[in-house]
C-alpha positions as CSV (number, residue, x, y, z in Angstrom):
1,H,-28.3,-8.3,10.1
2,N,-27.3,-8.8,13.7
3,R,-24.3,-10.9,12.7
4,S,-23.1,-8.1,10.4
5,V,-23.4,-5.5,13.2
6,V,-21.5,-7.7,15.6
7,G,-18.8,-8.4,12.9
8,R,-18.5,-4.6,12.2
9,D,-18.3,-3.8,16.0
10,A,-15.7,-6.5,16.5
11,R,-13.6,-5.2,13.6
12,Q,-13.8,-1.6,14.9
13,W,-12.7,-2.8,18.3
14,Y,-9.8,-4.7,16.8
15,D,-8.8,-1.7,14.5
16,D,-8.9,0.7,17.5
17,A,-6.7,-1.7,19.6
18,V,-4.1,-2.1,16.9
19,Q,-4.0,1.6,16.3
20,Q,-3.5,2.3,20.0
21,V,-0.7,-0.3,20.3
22,Y,1.0,1.3,17.2
23,R,0.8,4.8,18.7
24,E,2.1,3.7,22.1
25,H,4.9,1.3,21.1
26,V,6.1,1.9,17.5
27,P,8.4,4.9,16.8
28,H,6.7,7.0,14.1
29,Y,6.4,10.4,12.5
30,P,3.3,12.6,13.2
31,L,0.2,10.7,12.1
32,V,-2.1,12.6,9.7
33,A,-5.2,11.4,11.5
34,G,-3.8,12.7,14.8
35,A,-2.2,11.4,18.0
36,E,-5.3,10.0,19.6
37,S,-7.1,7.7,17.2
38,G,-7.7,6.9,13.5
39,P,-5.7,5.3,10.7
40,I,-1.9,5.3,11.0
41,Y,-0.8,6.9,7.7
42,Q,2.1,9.3,7.7
43,A,4.8,10.9,5.6
44,F,8.4,12.1,6.1
45,T,11.4,13.2,4.1
46,V,15.0,11.9,4.2
47,G,17.3,13.9,2.0
48,R,15.4,14.5,-1.2
49,V,13.3,11.3,-0.9
50,R,9.7,11.6,0.3
51,F,8.3,8.6,2.0
52,L,4.5,8.0,2.1
53,L,3.2,5.3,4.4
54,T,-0.4,4.3,3.9
55,D,-2.6,2.3,6.2
56,T,-4.4,-0.3,4.0
57,R,-6.2,-2.0,6.9
58,S,-8.0,0.5,9.1
59,E,-10.2,2.1,6.5
60,R,-10.6,-0.7,4.0
61,D,-14.0,-2.1,2.9
62,P,-14.6,-5.8,3.3
63,A,-12.8,-7.8,0.6
64,T,-16.0,-9.6,-0.2
65,D,-17.8,-6.3,-1.3
66,V,-18.5,-5.7,-5.0
67,D,-15.4,-4.4,-6.6
68,N,-16.6,-1.0,-7.9
69,A,-16.0,2.7,-7.3
70,E,-17.5,2.5,-3.8
71,K,-15.0,-0.2,-2.6
72,S,-11.9,1.2,-1.1
73,M,-8.7,-0.1,0.6
74,L,-7.7,3.4,1.7
75,G,-10.9,5.3,2.4
76,D,-11.7,8.6,0.8
77,V,-9.8,10.9,3.2
78,Q,-6.5,8.9,3.1
79,K,-6.8,8.5,-0.7
80,A,-7.2,12.2,-1.2
81,W,-4.1,12.8,1.1
82,L,-2.1,10.2,-0.8
83,K,-2.9,11.9,-4.1
84,Q,-2.0,15.4,-2.8
85,E,1.2,14.1,-1.3
86,M,2.2,12.5,-4.6
87,L,1.6,15.7,-6.5
88,S,3.6,17.8,-4.0
89,A,6.4,15.3,-3.9
90,R,6.5,15.2,-7.7
91,D,7.4,18.8,-7.7
92,T,9.8,18.9,-4.7
93,A,11.4,15.5,-4.2
94,A,13.9,13.5,-6.3
95,A,12.1,10.2,-5.5
96,I,8.8,9.1,-3.9
97,V,8.6,5.9,-1.9
98,W,5.1,4.6,-1.3
99,I,5.2,2.1,1.5
100,N,2.1,-0.1,1.0
101,S,1.4,-3.1,3.2
102,G,-0.2,-5.4,0.6
103,P,0.7,-6.8,-2.8
104,W,-0.1,-4.2,-5.6
105,I,0.6,-6.6,-8.5
106,D,-2.1,-9.3,-8.5
107,G,-4.7,-10.4,-10.9
108,A,-8.4,-9.5,-10.3
109,S,-9.9,-11.9,-7.8
110,V,-13.2,-11.7,-6.0
111,G,-12.5,-11.4,-2.2
112,A,-8.8,-11.1,-2.6
113,D,-6.9,-9.5,0.3
114,T,-4.5,-7.9,-2.1
115,W,-5.1,-5.0,-4.5
116,G,-6.4,-7.7,-6.9
117,G,-9.6,-7.5,-4.9
118,Y,-9.7,-3.7,-5.1
119,T,-9.1,-3.3,-8.9
120,T,-11.3,-0.3,-9.4
121,E,-9.5,1.8,-6.8
122,R,-6.1,0.5,-8.1
123,R,-7.0,1.6,-11.6
124,E,-8.1,5.0,-10.2
125,L,-4.7,5.5,-8.5
126,A,-2.8,4.2,-11.5
127,D,-4.7,6.6,-13.8
128,F,-3.9,9.4,-11.4
129,I,-0.2,8.5,-11.5
130,A,-0.2,8.4,-15.3
131,A,-2.2,11.6,-15.8
132,N,0.0,13.6,-13.5
133,G,3.4,12.4,-14.7
134,I,4.4,11.0,-11.4
135,D,7.5,9.2,-12.7
136,T,9.9,9.0,-9.7
137,L,7.7,6.7,-7.7
138,F,8.6,3.3,-6.4
139,M,6.8,1.0,-3.9
140,L,8.1,-0.9,-0.9
141,S,5.5,-3.5,0.0
142,G,5.0,-6.5,2.2
143,D,2.6,-9.3,3.1
144,A,3.8,-11.5,0.2
145,H,6.1,-13.7,2.4
146,S,8.8,-13.4,-0.2
147,I,11.4,-11.1,-1.8
148,A,10.2,-10.0,-5.2
149,I,11.1,-7.2,-7.6
150,D,9.2,-5.8,-10.5
151,D,10.8,-3.1,-12.7
152,G,7.5,-1.6,-13.6
153,T,6.7,-4.1,-16.4
154,N,3.8,-5.6,-14.5
155,S,2.7,-2.8,-12.2
156,D,0.8,-0.6,-14.7
157,F,-2.9,-0.9,-14.0
158,S,-3.9,2.4,-15.6
159,T,-6.5,2.7,-18.3
160,S,-4.2,3.9,-21.1
161,G,-0.7,3.1,-19.8
162,G,2.0,5.2,-18.1
163,G,1.0,4.3,-14.6
164,G,3.6,1.7,-13.8
165,F,6.5,1.9,-11.3
166,P,9.1,-0.4,-9.7
167,V,7.7,-2.6,-6.9
168,F,9.9,-4.2,-4.2
169,H,8.6,-6.8,-1.8
170,A,10.6,-7.5,1.4
171,A,10.1,-10.0,2.9
172,P,9.3,-13.0,5.1
173,L,12.0,-12.2,7.7
174,D,11.2,-14.8,10.5
175,K,7.8,-15.9,8.9
176,R,7.3,-18.9,6.7
177,G,8.1,-18.2,3.0
178,G,5.4,-18.1,0.4
179,T,4.3,-16.2,-2.6
180,K,1.4,-13.8,-3.2
181,G,0.7,-11.6,-6.2
182,G,2.8,-11.3,-9.2
183,P,4.1,-11.8,-11.8
184,Y,7.3,-9.9,-10.9
185,S,9.8,-9.1,-13.7
186,E,12.8,-10.1,-11.6
187,G,11.2,-13.1,-10.0
188,T,10.6,-14.0,-6.4
189,S,12.5,-15.9,-3.6
190,A,10.2,-17.3,-0.9
191,E,12.7,-18.6,1.6
192,S,12.3,-17.6,5.3
193,G,14.9,-15.3,6.9
194,Q,15.2,-12.9,4.0
195,F,14.9,-9.1,3.9
196,G,15.4,-6.4,1.3
197,L,17.6,-3.4,1.3
198,V,17.2,-0.3,-0.9
199,T,20.1,2.1,-1.1
200,V,19.6,5.6,-2.5
201,N,22.7,7.3,-4.0
202,D,22.1,11.0,-4.5
C-alpha cells in the first residue's frame, strides 16, 4: 500500500512538472484545463480544418489496470470535451485532425502503453465516431518511432463498423527507428531522421 501511494505521488509530481514546463516553454493555444495547471489538451482552427490535441499522459490510468470501462487514457473530463469537439467540428469544419500522442492501431495487449492496452475506451470512442457520422476525421500520431500510414482499413475498432479513419504516424525524427502498433495499410518505414508532412488543399 505504501509503495502504491509513493508511486502515485511521484507520478503526480512528474505530471505537474511536465505540464509546467510545457506551459512555460512550448508555444500553444489556450489550454482547456486553464493556464495554471492540469492536462495540456487544446483545440484550434486553421482555415476550415479543426485541430484537436489530446493529452494521453496526464490523466491516464496505469497501463496495468484491468481493461474495462473504468480504465481511461483520457480521463472523463477530457473525453467528454473530445466528443463535444468532434460533434461541433463535424458540423462546422471541412476536416478534423485528432493529434494523439500514442499508437491507435494495435492489438489488445495487457499492460500495453498504446491504445491496445485501453481497448474498452478505444471501442467507446470508435462507436461514438461511427454513431455520429464523423467521417472527415484523420489522426496524426506519434510514439511509434516510424513513419506509417493507414487509410482506415485497420483503424476501425467500433462494435458494428463505420468508426475507421486514416492514421498517419510521424516519426522518429532524431530518435532511433522502430515500430509500434499496426498493421498499417501503406506500411511503415522505421529509419531515423524521418518526418511526415500533411498538405491540405482547400
